[in-house]
C-alpha positions as CSV (number, residue, x, y, z in Angstrom):
1,M,-2.1,12.0,-44.1
2,N,-1.2,15.1,-42.1
3,E,-2.8,15.8,-38.7
4,K,-5.2,18.7,-38.9
5,K,-3.3,21.6,-36.7
6,A,-5.7,23.1,-34.4
7,L,-7.1,26.8,-34.8
8,I,-5.6,28.9,-32.4
9,P,-7.8,32.3,-31.8
10,S,-7.5,35.3,-33.8
11,G,-4.4,37.5,-33.4
12,W,-2.6,34.9,-31.3
13,K,0.8,33.7,-32.5
14,E,2.7,30.2,-32.3
15,T,6.5,30.6,-30.9
16,T,8.4,28.9,-28.5
17,L,9.4,30.5,-25.0
18,G,13.0,30.8,-26.1
19,E,12.0,33.6,-28.8
20,I,10.1,35.3,-26.1
21,A,11.9,35.1,-22.8
22,E,15.8,34.3,-21.8
23,I,16.3,31.4,-19.9
24,L,19.0,31.3,-17.3
25,S,20.1,28.5,-14.6
26,G,21.2,29.1,-11.5
27,S,24.1,27.5,-9.5
28,T,25.3,26.8,-6.0
29,P,28.4,28.8,-4.5
30,S,31.4,26.9,-2.8
31,T,29.8,25.8,0.7
32,K,33.7,25.4,1.5
33,D,34.2,29.0,1.3
34,H,32.4,31.1,4.1
35,S,32.3,34.2,2.3
36,Y,30.4,33.6,0.0
37,W,27.5,32.9,2.4
38,G,25.7,35.2,4.8
39,G,25.4,37.9,2.2
40,D,22.5,40.1,1.3
41,I,21.7,38.5,-1.6
42,P,18.7,36.6,-1.4
43,W,19.3,32.7,-3.1
44,I,16.2,30.0,-3.6
45,T,16.1,26.7,-3.8
46,P,13.3,24.6,-4.9
47,K,12.9,23.5,-1.1
48,D,12.3,27.2,-0.8
49,L,9.4,27.0,-3.1
50,S,8.3,23.6,-1.6
51,E,7.3,25.8,1.6
52,H,5.8,29.1,-0.1
53,S,2.3,29.9,-1.0
54,G,2.5,33.3,-2.5
55,V,2.7,34.2,-6.4
56,Y,5.7,36.4,-5.4
57,I,8.7,35.3,-3.6
58,S,11.7,37.6,-2.3
59,N,13.8,35.7,0.2
60,G,15.0,32.3,0.7
61,E,16.4,30.5,3.8
62,R,20.1,31.2,2.2
63,H,21.4,34.4,1.4
64,I,25.1,34.6,-0.9
65,T,27.6,37.7,-0.7
66,K,28.9,39.9,-3.9
67,E,31.9,37.1,-4.1
68,G,29.7,34.3,-3.9
69,L,28.0,35.3,-7.1
70,K,31.1,36.4,-8.9
71,N,33.2,33.2,-8.0
72,S,29.7,30.8,-9.5
73,S,27.6,30.5,-12.1
74,A,24.9,31.8,-10.4
75,Q,23.3,34.9,-12.1
76,L,21.4,38.2,-10.2
77,L,18.2,38.0,-11.8
78,P,16.3,40.5,-12.5
79,K,12.6,41.8,-10.6
80,N,9.7,39.9,-12.3
81,T,12.0,36.8,-13.2
82,V,9.6,33.9,-13.8
83,L,11.5,31.3,-11.5
84,F,10.5,27.8,-12.4
85,S,12.3,24.4,-10.4
86,S,13.7,22.5,-13.2
87,R,14.4,19.2,-11.2
88,A,13.8,17.7,-7.9
89,P,10.6,18.6,-8.3
90,I,9.7,19.9,-11.4
91,G,6.9,22.7,-11.4
92,Y,7.5,24.8,-8.5
93,V,6.5,28.7,-10.0
94,A,7.0,32.0,-8.6
95,I,8.2,35.5,-9.5
96,A,11.2,37.2,-8.3
97,E,10.1,40.4,-6.1
98,R,13.5,41.6,-6.5
99,E,16.6,40.7,-7.8
100,L,17.6,37.5,-6.3
101,A,19.6,34.2,-6.8
102,T,18.5,31.0,-7.3
103,N,20.5,27.4,-7.4
104,Q,20.9,25.0,-10.1
105,G,17.7,23.6,-9.2
106,F,15.5,26.3,-11.2
107,K,15.6,27.8,-15.1
108,N,14.7,31.3,-14.9
109,I,12.6,32.8,-17.3
110,V,13.3,36.9,-18.1
111,C,10.8,37.9,-20.3
112,D,11.0,40.4,-23.1
113,E,8.6,42.7,-22.1
114,K,7.9,44.0,-25.5
115,V,6.3,40.9,-26.3
116,T,5.1,39.4,-23.5
117,H,4.4,39.6,-20.1
118,F,5.8,37.9,-17.0
119,R,2.7,37.3,-15.2
120,F,1.1,35.9,-18.0
121,I,4.1,33.3,-18.1
122,Y,3.9,32.6,-14.5
123,Y,0.1,31.4,-15.2
124,W,1.3,29.5,-18.6
125,L,4.2,27.4,-16.4
126,K,1.5,26.7,-13.8
127,K,-0.8,25.1,-16.6
128,S,2.1,23.5,-18.3
129,K,3.8,21.7,-15.2
130,E,2.4,18.2,-16.4
131,F,3.3,18.2,-19.9
132,I,6.9,19.5,-18.7
133,E,7.1,16.6,-16.3
134,R,6.6,14.2,-18.9
135,I,9.1,15.4,-21.4
136,S,12.1,16.0,-19.1
137,S,14.4,13.0,-18.6
138,G,17.3,12.3,-16.6
139,S,19.1,9.2,-15.3
140,T,19.1,9.7,-11.5
141,F,16.2,12.2,-11.8
142,S,13.9,14.3,-14.1
143,E,15.0,17.6,-15.2
144,A,13.9,20.2,-17.7
145,S,16.8,21.4,-19.4
146,A,17.4,24.5,-21.0
147,S,16.9,23.0,-24.4
148,V,13.8,21.7,-23.3
149,M,12.0,25.0,-22.1
150,R,13.4,27.2,-24.8
151,S,11.6,24.6,-27.2
152,L,8.4,24.8,-25.6
153,K,5.8,25.8,-27.9
154,I,3.3,28.4,-26.9
155,E,0.6,30.4,-28.1
156,L,0.8,33.7,-27.0
157,P,-2.1,36.3,-26.9
158,P,-1.4,39.9,-28.0
159,L,0.7,41.8,-25.1
160,P,-2.9,44.0,-23.8
161,E,-4.7,40.5,-23.8
162,Q,-1.5,39.0,-21.9
163,R,-1.9,41.5,-19.5
164,A,-6.0,41.1,-19.2
165,I,-5.8,37.5,-18.7
166,A,-2.9,37.7,-16.1
167,A,-5.3,40.5,-14.2
168,V,-8.2,38.2,-14.1
169,L,-6.2,35.4,-12.8
170,S,-3.8,37.5,-10.5
171,S,-7.6,39.1,-9.6
172,L,-8.0,35.5,-7.8
173,D,-4.7,34.8,-6.6
174,D,-5.0,38.1,-4.8
175,K,-8.2,37.0,-2.9
176,I,-6.5,33.9,-2.2
177,E,-3.4,36.1,-0.5
178,L,-5.8,38.3,1.5
179,L,-7.5,35.5,3.4
180,R,-4.3,33.8,4.3
181,A,-2.8,37.0,5.5
182,Q,-6.3,37.6,7.5
183,N,-5.9,33.6,8.7
184,K,-2.3,34.2,10.0
185,T,-3.7,36.9,12.4
186,L,-6.6,34.9,13.1
187,E,-4.3,32.1,14.3
188,N,-1.9,34.1,16.1
189,I,-4.8,35.4,18.1
190,A,-6.2,32.0,18.9
191,Q,-2.4,30.9,20.0
192,A,-2.8,34.1,22.2
193,L,-5.7,33.3,23.7
194,F,-4.7,29.8,24.3
195,K,-1.4,30.9,26.5
196,R,-3.2,33.2,28.1
197,W,-6.0,30.6,29.5
198,F,-3.6,27.8,30.1
199,E,-0.1,29.3,30.5
200,S,0.0,28.3,33.7
201,E,-0.8,24.1,33.4
202,K,1.8,22.1,33.5
203,W,2.7,19.3,30.5
204,D,2.8,16.3,32.8
205,K,-0.3,14.6,31.8
206,R,0.1,11.6,29.5
207,I,-2.0,11.5,26.6
208,E,-3.6,7.6,27.4
209,S,-4.5,9.1,30.9
210,L,-6.9,11.7,29.4
211,P,-10.6,11.6,27.6
212,I,-8.6,11.5,24.0
213,R,-9.0,9.2,21.8
214,I,-6.7,8.1,19.3
215,I,-8.1,6.0,16.0
216,D,-5.7,4.5,13.5
217,G,-6.8,3.2,10.1
218,D,-7.9,0.0,9.6
219,R,-4.7,-1.6,8.6
220,G,-5.8,-5.1,8.0
221,V,-6.8,-7.4,5.4
222,N,-9.2,-5.0,4.2
223,Y,-7.1,-2.3,3.8
224,P,-7.7,-0.6,0.2
225,S,-5.6,-1.4,-2.7
226,Q,-5.1,0.3,-5.6
227,D,-7.4,-1.4,-7.5
228,D,-10.2,-0.4,-4.5
229,L,-9.6,3.4,-5.3
230,V,-11.6,5.2,-7.7
231,D,-11.5,8.8,-8.8
232,K,-15.6,9.5,-8.2
233,G,-17.5,7.0,-5.0
234,Y,-19.0,6.7,-1.8
235,C,-16.3,7.7,0.3
236,L,-13.2,9.8,0.5
237,F,-10.0,7.8,1.1
238,L,-7.5,10.4,2.2
239,S,-3.8,10.7,1.4
240,A,-1.3,12.7,2.3
241,E,-1.6,14.9,-0.7
242,N,-5.1,15.7,0.9
243,V,-4.3,16.6,4.5
244,T,-1.3,19.6,4.1
245,D,0.4,22.2,6.6
246,E,-2.6,24.6,5.3
247,G,-5.5,22.2,5.9
248,F,-7.4,19.8,3.5
249,K,-6.9,20.1,-0.4
250,F,-9.2,18.1,-2.7
251,D,-7.5,18.7,-5.7
252,N,-6.7,14.7,-6.3
253,C,-9.0,12.6,-4.6
254,S,-9.2,8.7,-4.4
255,F,-12.5,6.9,-3.5
256,I,-13.7,3.6,-2.2
257,S,-16.9,1.8,-2.6
258,K,-19.9,2.1,0.0
259,E,-19.3,-1.8,0.4
260,K,-15.4,-1.0,1.0
261,D,-16.2,1.5,3.5
262,K,-18.7,-0.8,5.3
263,I,-16.2,-3.6,5.7
264,L,-13.7,-1.6,7.2
265,R,-13.4,-1.4,10.9
266,S,-11.8,2.1,12.2
267,G,-10.4,5.0,10.7
268,K,-13.6,7.0,9.8
269,L,-13.6,11.1,10.3
270,N,-17.0,12.7,12.3
271,R,-17.3,16.1,12.0
272,N,-15.0,18.3,14.2
273,D,-12.6,15.5,14.2
274,I,-8.7,16.3,13.7
275,V,-6.2,14.4,11.6
276,L,-2.5,14.1,12.0
277,T,-0.1,12.9,9.5
278,S,2.0,10.3,11.2
279,R,4.5,9.0,8.4
280,G,6.6,10.4,5.9
281,T,5.4,14.2,6.1
282,V,4.8,14.0,10.2
283,G,2.8,16.8,11.9
284,N,0.2,18.2,9.4
285,I,-3.0,19.1,11.5
286,V,-6.1,19.6,9.8
287,F,-9.6,20.2,11.6
288,C,-12.4,18.6,10.1
289,D,-15.0,21.4,10.3
290,K,-18.6,21.6,8.7
291,Y,-16.9,23.5,5.4
292,I,-15.9,20.1,4.1
293,A,-18.0,18.7,1.4
294,H,-17.3,15.2,1.7
295,E,-19.4,13.5,4.2
296,H,-17.8,10.1,4.4
297,I,-13.8,10.2,4.6
298,R,-11.6,7.9,6.1
299,I,-7.7,8.1,6.7
300,N,-5.3,6.2,5.2
301,S,-2.1,4.2,7.2
302,G,-0.1,7.4,7.3
303,M,-2.3,9.5,9.4
304,L,-4.3,9.3,12.7
305,I,-7.4,10.5,14.4
306,F,-7.9,12.7,17.4
307,R,-11.0,13.1,19.1
308,Y,-11.7,14.5,22.4
309,D,-13.9,11.9,24.3
310,D,-16.5,14.1,25.8
311,K,-19.0,15.4,23.6
312,D,-19.8,18.5,25.8
313,V,-16.0,19.6,25.2
314,G,-16.0,19.2,21.5
315,N,-12.2,19.3,20.0
316,I,-11.1,23.0,19.8
317,F,-9.1,22.6,22.9
318,L,-7.5,19.9,21.1
319,Y,-7.3,21.4,18.0
320,S,-5.4,24.5,19.8
321,L,-3.6,22.4,21.8
322,M,-1.8,20.7,19.0
323,N,-1.2,23.8,17.0
324,T,1.5,25.3,20.1
325,Q,5.4,25.1,19.1
326,R,5.5,23.0,22.0
327,F,3.5,19.8,20.8
328,S,5.2,20.3,17.1
329,D,8.2,19.8,19.2
330,L,6.8,16.7,21.3
331,I,6.3,15.3,17.8
332,R,9.7,15.9,16.6
333,S,11.4,14.3,19.9
334,Y,9.2,11.3,19.5
335,L,9.8,10.7,15.6
336,S,11.7,7.2,14.5
337,G,12.4,5.8,11.4
338,S,15.2,7.5,8.8
339,A,14.2,6.7,5.4
340,Q,10.8,7.6,6.6
341,P,9.7,8.8,9.5
342,Q,7.4,8.2,11.5
343,L,5.3,8.8,14.6
344,P,3.7,5.4,16.1
345,I,0.8,5.6,18.1
346,K,2.0,3.9,20.9
347,D,4.6,6.6,21.7
348,I,1.8,9.3,20.9
349,R,0.2,8.1,23.8
350,K,2.7,8.9,26.1
351,M,3.2,12.2,25.0
352,E,2.7,14.6,28.1
353,I,0.6,17.2,27.6
354,I,-1.9,19.9,29.4
355,G,-5.0,18.5,31.2
356,P,-7.1,21.2,32.3
357,K,-10.5,20.7,34.4
358,K,-13.4,20.2,32.0
359,E,-15.1,23.5,33.2
360,Q,-11.9,25.4,32.4
361,I,-11.7,23.8,28.9
362,L,-15.4,24.6,28.2
363,E,-14.7,28.6,29.0
364,Y,-12.0,28.7,26.9
365,T,-14.0,26.9,23.9
366,K,-16.9,29.6,23.8
367,V,-14.0,32.3,23.8
368,A,-12.0,30.4,21.0
369,E,-15.2,29.2,18.8
370,S,-15.5,32.6,17.3
371,V,-12.3,32.6,15.8
372,Y,-12.0,29.5,14.5
373,E,-14.9,29.7,12.9
374,K,-13.7,32.5,10.9
375,L,-10.8,30.6,10.2
376,F,-12.2,27.6,9.0
377,F,-14.4,29.5,6.7
378,N,-11.5,31.4,5.4
379,K,-10.0,28.1,4.8
380,Y,-13.2,27.2,2.9
381,Q,-13.0,30.3,0.6
382,I,-9.0,29.6,0.0
383,N,-9.7,26.3,-1.7
384,K,-13.2,27.3,-3.3
385,I,-11.5,30.4,-4.9
386,G,-8.3,28.1,-5.7
387,S,-10.8,25.8,-7.6
388,M,-12.3,28.2,-9.6
389,R,-8.4,29.9,-10.5
390,D,-7.2,26.6,-11.6
391,A,-10.6,25.6,-13.8
392,I,-10.5,28.8,-15.8
393,L,-6.8,28.8,-16.3
394,P,-6.5,26.6,-18.9
395,K,-9.2,27.8,-20.8
396,L,-7.9,31.5,-20.8
397,M,-4.7,30.1,-21.8
398,K,-5.8,27.9,-25.0
399,G,-8.5,31.3,-25.7
400,E,-11.6,28.7,-25.0
401,V,-12.7,31.8,-22.7
402,R,-12.0,35.2,-24.1
403,V,-11.6,38.3,-21.4
404,K,-14.4,40.6,-22.1
405,G,-13.9,43.5,-24.2
406,L,-10.9,42.0,-25.9
407,R,-12.9,39.4,-28.1
408,S,-12.0,40.0,-31.3
């Protein structure tokens, strides 16, 4: 018996990515020939996209020369090419803001502008990431081959509707980018304030000698097993995926029951606590501000809680200090473990930082609080808008939600 084919919206057509776009691979010029490197052609790798938050990208960490381009399989990709990382890992997406090249970790989609819009394809690929991962193969690591990418089936709206869909989603991304730009400015202001107030302080006080509590997660016999973790529940159990360099991310969360939460001895977050990732990806620092929706949160064994042990003072000063370049350098100097970097709590307590008088900290906090209040609210807005975009994206791509004025 044949499966009933799902209806596609009126005016849309079913096609494949290979029929509406050219799929081009990237390449790496020989690293032994120095004349191939340090030119003016941006050369993008998946690592560049792992550290990139915007829709468009114009530069990566490295550049190649015209000679490097000529003597390798790398290709000069036109502006508006959609870059899709096809291995290690699969699924980073960005749009080329200018002519550039990529390494072999990409399948680059050059759209036929007569039938498809590059920003529509950008969002369609973001929606299709998990499916592409599932159908990709490889012995050492999964890879989405050129043939896999070309054969991807796509339900394509008429070009005007593609543009309209992309415009709806882009408006949300533009708001996020504006808020990120504001936060960059706010972070610079906060660091300038911190430097002005404490520049003359000597970094010669051991953390263990200061009123700073460092709290580890409960690693004993009651530590949650995989079977204890559920999609919804009483207490959010943080993973490294939730604690990023951009703040808390709650797209994928695990929870434990109230009963499990009660028997754990340590690792419970209070409002205004600071979380530091201490294993694997070390050094992400997040403030548990008032906009965090979850009332009950615990850390896992790969992170630590920092708390200034004086309720009059609060944690704004400590958060500011931990976001300095000097503190970041300190963390790197104390890292141990080659396979999986980690920052043992016993070593952190030996770190030397500044220890100003309480009065000075209180005066600084009065000035800095308003800056951080705006910064934390912006992060809340970024997450809220991002969730809204992620919720409407698949519905727009399937035609379940139509853009007003284009309904047939």
